[in-house]
MIVEX-476162 format. One record per residue: x, y, z of N, C-alpha, C, O in turn; residue number from 1; residue in three letters. Coordinates in nm, 3 decimals. Atoms other than C-alpha are relative to their C-alpha. Layout:
BEGIN
+---------+---------+---------+---------+---------+---------+---------+---------+---------+---------+---------+---------+-----+------+
|     n.X |     n.Y |     n.Z |    ca.X |    ca.Y |    ca.Z |     c.X |     c.Y |     c.Z |     o.X |     o.Y |     o.Z |  nr | rest |
+---------+---------+---------+---------+---------+---------+---------+---------+---------+---------+---------+---------+-----+------+
|       X |       Y |       Z |       X |       Y |       Z |       X |       Y |       Z |       X |       Y |       Z | NUM |  ALA |
...
+---------+---------+---------+---------+---------+---------+---------+---------+---------+---------+---------+---------+-----+------+
END
This chain:
BEGIN
+---------+---------+---------+---------+---------+---------+---------+---------+---------+---------+---------+---------+-----+------+
|     n.X |     n.Y |     n.Z |    ca.X |    ca.Y |    ca.Z |     c.X |     c.Y |     c.Z |     o.X |     o.Y |     o.Z |  nr | rest |
+---------+---------+---------+---------+---------+---------+---------+---------+---------+---------+---------+---------+-----+------+
|   0.005 |  -0.113 |   0.091 |   2.330 |  -0.475 |   0.617 |  -0.139 |   0.009 |  -0.065 |  -0.194 |   0.118 |  -0.083 |   1 |  UNK |
|   0.131 |   0.003 |   0.065 |   2.005 |  -0.586 |   0.453 |  -0.110 |   0.052 |   0.092 |  -0.201 |   0.122 |   0.047 |   2 |  UNK |
|   0.101 |  -0.047 |  -0.096 |   1.801 |  -0.521 |   0.768 |   0.009 |   0.152 |   0.015 |  -0.094 |   0.220 |   0.019 |   3 |  UNK |
|  -0.018 |  -0.145 |  -0.012 |   1.949 |  -0.172 |   0.804 |  -0.053 |   0.072 |  -0.124 |  -0.118 |   0.175 |  -0.113 |   4 |  UNK |
|   0.050 |  -0.061 |   0.123 |   1.874 |  -0.095 |   0.439 |  -0.153 |  -0.005 |  -0.005 |  -0.217 |   0.088 |  -0.055 |   5 |  UNK |
|   0.146 |   0.011 |  -0.003 |   1.518 |  -0.218 |   0.489 |  -0.061 |   0.105 |   0.091 |  -0.163 |   0.165 |   0.058 |   6 |  UNK |
|   0.049 |  -0.102 |  -0.092 |   1.470 |   0.012 |   0.788 |   0.012 |   0.140 |  -0.059 |  -0.078 |   0.223 |  -0.044 |   7 |  UNK |
|  -0.020 |  -0.130 |   0.066 |   1.612 |   0.308 |   0.596 |  -0.103 |   0.017 |  -0.112 |  -0.160 |   0.125 |  -0.129 |   8 |  UNK |
|   0.101 |  -0.005 |   0.106 |   1.384 |   0.223 |   0.303 |  -0.139 |   0.027 |   0.054 |  -0.216 |   0.101 |  -0.006 |   9 |  UNK |
|   0.130 |  -0.025 |  -0.063 |   1.082 |   0.214 |   0.534 |  -0.012 |   0.146 |   0.046 |  -0.116 |   0.208 |   0.028 |  10 |  UNK |
|   0.000 |  -0.141 |  -0.043 |   1.176 |   0.553 |   0.680 |  -0.015 |   0.093 |  -0.120 |  -0.085 |   0.194 |  -0.111 |  11 |  UNK |
|   0.015 |  -0.080 |   0.121 |   1.211 |   0.693 |   0.327 |  -0.144 |  -0.004 |  -0.050 |  -0.197 |   0.097 |  -0.096 |  12 |  UNK |
|   0.139 |   0.014 |   0.043 |   0.865 |   0.558 |   0.242 |  -0.092 |   0.086 |   0.087 |  -0.186 |   0.146 |   0.036 |  13 |  UNK |
|   0.080 |  -0.083 |  -0.090 |   0.719 |   0.732 |   0.547 |   0.015 |   0.147 |  -0.036 |  -0.084 |   0.221 |  -0.039 |  14 |  UNK |
|  -0.021 |  -0.139 |   0.044 |   0.878 |   1.062 |   0.438 |  -0.076 |   0.027 |  -0.129 |  -0.136 |   0.134 |  -0.145 |  15 |  UNK |
|   0.073 |  -0.013 |   0.126 |   0.731 |   1.007 |   0.091 |  -0.149 |   0.017 |   0.024 |  -0.213 |   0.103 |  -0.037 |  16 |  UNK |
|   0.142 |  -0.009 |  -0.029 |   0.383 |   0.953 |   0.234 |  -0.036 |   0.135 |   0.060 |  -0.138 |   0.194 |   0.025 |  17 |  UNK |
|   0.024 |  -0.131 |  -0.062 |   0.407 |   1.269 |   0.447 |  -0.003 |   0.109 |  -0.107 |  -0.092 |   0.194 |  -0.107 |  18 |  UNK |
|  -0.006 |  -0.102 |   0.106 |   0.507 |   1.479 |   0.145 |  -0.114 |  -0.022 |  -0.100 |  -0.172 |   0.076 |  -0.148 |  19 |  UNK |
|   0.108 |   0.029 |   0.094 |   0.253 |   1.304 |  -0.080 |  -0.134 |   0.054 |   0.050 |  -0.212 |   0.109 |  -0.027 |  20 |  UNK |
|   0.123 |  -0.054 |  -0.058 |  -0.029 |   1.397 |   0.156 |  -0.003 |   0.152 |  -0.017 |  -0.107 |   0.208 |  -0.050 |  21 |  UNK |
|  -0.007 |  -0.146 |   0.015 |   0.088 |   1.760 |   0.147 |  -0.018 |   0.039 |  -0.147 |  -0.080 |   0.141 |  -0.176 |  22 |  UNK |
|   0.017 |  -0.029 |   0.143 |   0.108 |   1.749 |  -0.235 |  -0.149 |  -0.003 |  -0.036 |  -0.199 |   0.088 |  -0.102 |  23 |  UNK |
|   0.143 |   0.009 |   0.029 |  -0.254 |   1.633 |  -0.256 |  -0.076 |   0.118 |   0.060 |  -0.165 |   0.173 |  -0.006 |  24 |  UNK |
|   0.073 |  -0.109 |  -0.066 |  -0.371 |   1.899 |  -0.007 |   0.026 |   0.135 |  -0.065 |  -0.067 |   0.213 |  -0.084 |  25 |  UNK |
|  -0.037 |  -0.134 |   0.047 |  -0.182 |   2.195 |  -0.153 |  -0.007 |   0.013 |  -0.152 |  -0.067 |   0.108 |  -0.203 |  26 |  UNK |
|  -0.010 |  -0.011 |   0.146 |  -0.120 |   2.125 |  -0.522 |  -0.116 |  -0.065 |  -0.073 |  -0.137 |  -0.041 |  -0.192 |  27 |  UNK |
|   0.117 |   0.061 |   0.063 |  -0.429 |   1.916 |  -0.588 |   0.027 |  -0.142 |  -0.048 |   0.140 |  -0.190 |  -0.045 |  28 |  UNK |
|  -0.012 |   0.141 |   0.039 |  -0.497 |   1.567 |  -0.719 |   0.086 |  -0.022 |  -0.124 |   0.146 |  -0.129 |  -0.138 |  29 |  UNK |
|  -0.084 |   0.017 |   0.120 |  -0.320 |   1.625 |  -1.052 |   0.146 |  -0.021 |   0.037 |   0.210 |  -0.115 |  -0.011 |  30 |  UNK |
|  -0.138 |   0.014 |  -0.045 |   0.017 |   1.676 |  -0.886 |   0.017 |  -0.125 |   0.087 |   0.121 |  -0.191 |   0.083 |  31 |  UNK |
|  -0.007 |   0.119 |  -0.085 |  -0.062 |   1.402 |  -0.636 |   0.012 |  -0.128 |  -0.081 |   0.094 |  -0.214 |  -0.050 |  32 |  UNK |
|  -0.007 |   0.120 |   0.084 |  -0.125 |   1.143 |  -0.906 |   0.130 |  -0.008 |  -0.078 |   0.183 |  -0.117 |  -0.100 |  33 |  UNK |
|  -0.132 |  -0.001 |   0.066 |   0.189 |   1.251 |  -1.091 |   0.106 |  -0.050 |   0.099 |   0.196 |  -0.125 |   0.060 |  34 |  UNK |
|  -0.096 |   0.046 |  -0.102 |   0.380 |   1.195 |  -0.764 |  -0.007 |  -0.150 |   0.018 |   0.096 |  -0.214 |   0.039 |  35 |  UNK |
|   0.014 |   0.145 |  -0.013 |   0.240 |   0.843 |  -0.742 |   0.055 |  -0.070 |  -0.123 |   0.127 |  -0.170 |  -0.110 |  36 |  UNK |
|  -0.043 |   0.065 |   0.124 |   0.306 |   0.758 |  -1.108 |   0.151 |   0.005 |  -0.016 |   0.212 |  -0.092 |  -0.062 |  37 |  UNK |
|  -0.144 |  -0.017 |   0.018 |   0.663 |   0.891 |  -1.105 |   0.076 |  -0.060 |   0.120 |   0.198 |  -0.044 |   0.131 |  38 |  UNK |
|  -0.061 |   0.074 |  -0.112 |   0.730 |   0.688 |  -0.786 |   0.079 |   0.090 |   0.096 |   0.188 |   0.052 |   0.140 |  39 |  UNK |
|  -0.060 |  -0.082 |  -0.103 |   0.818 |   0.973 |  -0.556 |   0.096 |   0.107 |  -0.048 |   0.125 |   0.200 |   0.028 |  40 |  UNK |
|  -0.095 |  -0.102 |   0.047 |   1.058 |   1.172 |  -0.771 |  -0.066 |   0.137 |  -0.002 |  -0.006 |   0.235 |   0.043 |  41 |  UNK |
|   0.068 |  -0.129 |   0.004 |   0.802 |   1.447 |  -0.830 |  -0.030 |   0.050 |   0.141 |  -0.017 |   0.169 |   0.168 |  42 |  UNK |
|   0.026 |  -0.040 |  -0.139 |   0.706 |   1.447 |  -0.460 |   0.127 |   0.055 |   0.064 |   0.123 |   0.153 |   0.138 |  43 |  UNK |
|  -0.128 |  -0.046 |  -0.055 |   1.075 |   1.484 |  -0.370 |   0.035 |   0.139 |  -0.053 |   0.072 |   0.227 |   0.025 |  44 |  UNK |
|  -0.031 |  -0.130 |   0.061 |   1.129 |   1.772 |  -0.613 |  -0.099 |   0.106 |   0.050 |  -0.058 |   0.216 |   0.087 |  45 |  UNK |
|   0.102 |  -0.094 |  -0.046 |   0.800 |   1.940 |  -0.517 |   0.023 |   0.036 |   0.147 |   0.007 |   0.151 |   0.187 |  46 |  UNK |
|  -0.026 |  -0.024 |  -0.142 |   0.886 |   1.900 |  -0.150 |   0.113 |   0.100 |   0.022 |   0.103 |   0.188 |   0.107 |  47 |  UNK |
|  -0.111 |  -0.095 |  -0.015 |   1.218 |   2.081 |  -0.190 |  -0.036 |   0.138 |  -0.053 |   0.003 |   0.239 |   0.005 |  48 |  UNK |
|   0.040 |  -0.130 |   0.054 |   1.067 |   2.354 |  -0.407 |  -0.089 |   0.075 |   0.099 |  -0.078 |   0.197 |   0.112 |  49 |  UNK |
|   0.097 |  -0.062 |  -0.089 |   0.794 |   2.418 |  -0.151 |   0.031 |  -0.021 |   0.148 |  -0.056 |  -0.003 |   0.232 |  50 |  UNK |
|  -0.036 |   0.033 |  -0.139 |   0.983 |   2.325 |   0.168 |  -0.023 |   0.117 |   0.095 |  -0.081 |   0.098 |   0.202 |  51 |  UNK |
|   0.013 |  -0.116 |  -0.089 |   0.991 |   2.675 |   0.316 |  -0.146 |   0.043 |   0.014 |  -0.193 |   0.071 |   0.125 |  52 |  UNK |
|   0.139 |  -0.045 |  -0.004 |   0.634 |   2.766 |   0.222 |  -0.091 |  -0.097 |   0.076 |  -0.183 |  -0.055 |   0.145 |  53 |  UNK |
|   0.089 |   0.101 |  -0.057 |   0.481 |   2.439 |   0.342 |   0.050 |  -0.058 |   0.133 |  -0.015 |  -0.146 |   0.190 |  54 |  UNK |
|  -0.054 |   0.050 |  -0.126 |   0.697 |   2.379 |   0.650 |   0.052 |  -0.143 |  -0.011 |   0.040 |  -0.222 |   0.083 |  55 |  UNK |
|  -0.051 |   0.136 |   0.025 |   0.858 |   2.069 |   0.500 |   0.153 |  -0.009 |   0.008 |   0.210 |  -0.111 |  -0.029 |  56 |  UNK |
|  -0.146 |  -0.003 |   0.003 |   1.222 |   2.166 |   0.552 |   0.060 |  -0.117 |   0.078 |   0.150 |  -0.184 |   0.028 |  57 |  UNK |
|  -0.057 |   0.108 |  -0.081 |   1.291 |   1.917 |   0.833 |  -0.022 |  -0.137 |  -0.063 |   0.070 |  -0.219 |  -0.068 |  58 |  UNK |
|   0.028 |   0.131 |   0.060 |   1.120 |   1.624 |   0.661 |   0.080 |  -0.019 |  -0.128 |   0.123 |  -0.130 |  -0.158 |  59 |  UNK |
|  -0.078 |   0.012 |   0.123 |   1.300 |   1.701 |   0.334 |   0.147 |  -0.024 |   0.029 |   0.213 |  -0.099 |  -0.043 |  60 |  UNK |
|  -0.139 |   0.025 |  -0.039 |   1.639 |   1.715 |   0.507 |   0.015 |  -0.145 |   0.044 |   0.112 |  -0.212 |   0.009 |  61 |  UNK |
|  -0.005 |   0.139 |  -0.045 |   1.562 |   1.382 |   0.674 |  -0.009 |  -0.094 |  -0.120 |   0.068 |  -0.190 |  -0.129 |  62 |  UNK |
|   0.018 |   0.085 |   0.117 |   1.442 |   1.229 |   0.345 |   0.127 |  -0.002 |  -0.086 |   0.168 |  -0.108 |  -0.133 |  63 |  UNK |
|  -0.124 |  -0.007 |   0.078 |   1.754 |   1.349 |   0.161 |   0.113 |  -0.076 |   0.069 |   0.186 |  -0.151 |   0.004 |  64 |  UNK |
|  -0.103 |   0.073 |  -0.074 |   1.983 |   1.218 |   0.435 |  -0.022 |  -0.151 |  -0.007 |   0.074 |  -0.227 |  -0.021 |  65 |  UNK |
|   0.030 |   0.143 |   0.010 |   1.806 |   0.881 |   0.426 |   0.033 |  -0.054 |  -0.139 |   0.082 |  -0.166 |  -0.152 |  66 |  UNK |
|  -0.035 |   0.043 |   0.136 |   1.849 |   0.864 |   0.048 |   0.151 |  -0.018 |  -0.014 |   0.198 |  -0.117 |  -0.072 |  67 |  UNK |
|  -0.146 |   0.009 |   0.007 |   2.221 |   0.931 |   0.080 |   0.048 |  -0.122 |   0.078 |   0.136 |  -0.195 |   0.031 |  68 |  UNK |
|  -0.037 |   0.117 |  -0.081 |   2.249 |   0.670 |   0.357 |  -0.035 |  -0.130 |  -0.072 |   0.044 |  -0.224 |  -0.071 |  69 |  UNK |
|   0.043 |   0.120 |   0.072 |   2.053 |   0.415 |   0.150 |   0.095 |  -0.033 |  -0.116 |   0.134 |  -0.148 |  -0.135 |  70 |  UNK |
|  -0.093 |   0.021 |   0.112 |   2.277 |   0.463 |  -0.154 |   0.136 |  -0.044 |   0.052 |   0.197 |  -0.135 |  -0.004 |  71 |  UNK |
|  -0.129 |   0.037 |  -0.058 |   2.590 |   0.445 |   0.063 |  -0.001 |  -0.145 |   0.049 |   0.094 |  -0.219 |   0.023 |  72 |  UNK |
|   0.010 |   0.138 |  -0.048 |   2.474 |   0.124 |   0.230 |  -0.006 |  -0.099 |  -0.116 |   0.052 |  -0.208 |  -0.110 |  73 |  UNK |
|   0.007 |   0.086 |   0.118 |   2.389 |  -0.023 |  -0.108 |   0.135 |  -0.019 |  -0.065 |   0.171 |  -0.130 |  -0.105 |  74 |  UNK |
|  -0.134 |   0.011 |   0.058 |   2.734 |   0.055 |  -0.242 |   0.092 |  -0.083 |   0.089 |   0.167 |  -0.167 |   0.039 |  75 |  UNK |
|  -0.084 |   0.077 |  -0.092 |   2.905 |  -0.080 |   0.069 |  -0.036 |  -0.148 |  -0.002 |   0.052 |  -0.234 |   0.001 |  76 |  UNK |
|   0.044 |   0.139 |   0.008 |   2.696 |  -0.396 |   0.054 |   0.044 |  -0.065 |  -0.130 |   0.082 |  -0.182 |  -0.131 |  77 |  UNK |
|  -0.045 |   0.054 |   0.129 |   2.779 |  -0.440 |  -0.313 |   0.149 |  -0.026 |  -0.002 |   0.194 |  -0.128 |  -0.054 |  78 |  UNK |
|  -0.145 |   0.020 |  -0.005 |   3.151 |  -0.394 |  -0.254 |   0.035 |  -0.117 |   0.090 |   0.127 |  -0.193 |   0.060 |  79 |  UNK |
|  -0.027 |   0.112 |  -0.092 |   3.141 |  -0.637 |   0.039 |  -0.031 |  -0.132 |  -0.069 |   0.040 |  -0.230 |  -0.051 |  80 |  UNK |
|   0.036 |   0.121 |   0.073 |   2.966 |  -0.892 |  -0.181 |   0.106 |  -0.034 |  -0.105 |   0.141 |  -0.150 |  -0.124 |  81 |  UNK |
|  -0.102 |   0.024 |   0.102 |   3.224 |  -0.848 |  -0.457 |   0.129 |  -0.053 |   0.062 |   0.191 |  -0.145 |   0.008 |  82 |  UNK |
|  -0.123 |   0.047 |  -0.062 |   3.518 |  -0.890 |  -0.220 |  -0.019 |  -0.140 |   0.059 |   0.076 |  -0.218 |   0.061 |  83 |  UNK |
|   0.025 |   0.135 |  -0.051 |   3.355 |  -1.197 |  -0.062 |   0.003 |  -0.101 |  -0.113 |   0.050 |  -0.213 |  -0.094 |  84 |  UNK |
|  -0.001 |   0.092 |   0.115 |   3.311 |  -1.354 |  -0.406 |   0.141 |  -0.019 |  -0.052 |   0.176 |  -0.128 |  -0.097 |  85 |  UNK |
|  -0.136 |   0.012 |   0.053 |   3.671 |  -1.281 |  -0.506 |   0.087 |  -0.086 |   0.092 |   0.190 |  -0.139 |   0.048 |  86 |  UNK |
|  -0.079 |   0.082 |  -0.093 |   3.797 |  -1.463 |  -0.195 |  -0.030 |  -0.150 |  -0.016 |   0.045 |  -0.233 |   0.034 |  87 |  UNK |
|   0.036 |   0.142 |   0.016 |   3.623 |  -1.789 |  -0.295 |   0.087 |  -0.068 |  -0.100 |   0.070 |  -0.188 |  -0.125 |  88 |  UNK |
+---------+---------+---------+---------+---------+---------+---------+---------+---------+---------+---------+---------+-----+------+
END
């Protein structure tokens, strides 16, 4: 489970970098630095707001799906850990 979560996290990071590069090119360094400081949340929001104009729709759908998968895997891993501890 941990390896799968790591791979999903890496894929999410790649999506973040792709959108971050577009933020710097289109919105300028101010928005780019805000995206870095806020750890991707602003890049994610900016990406969805500008997805149609900037041709980011596919990457944003992938990034959103990866986020949902990552959260789901985290919850499943946490529940599996809790049930394994209760059996001891």
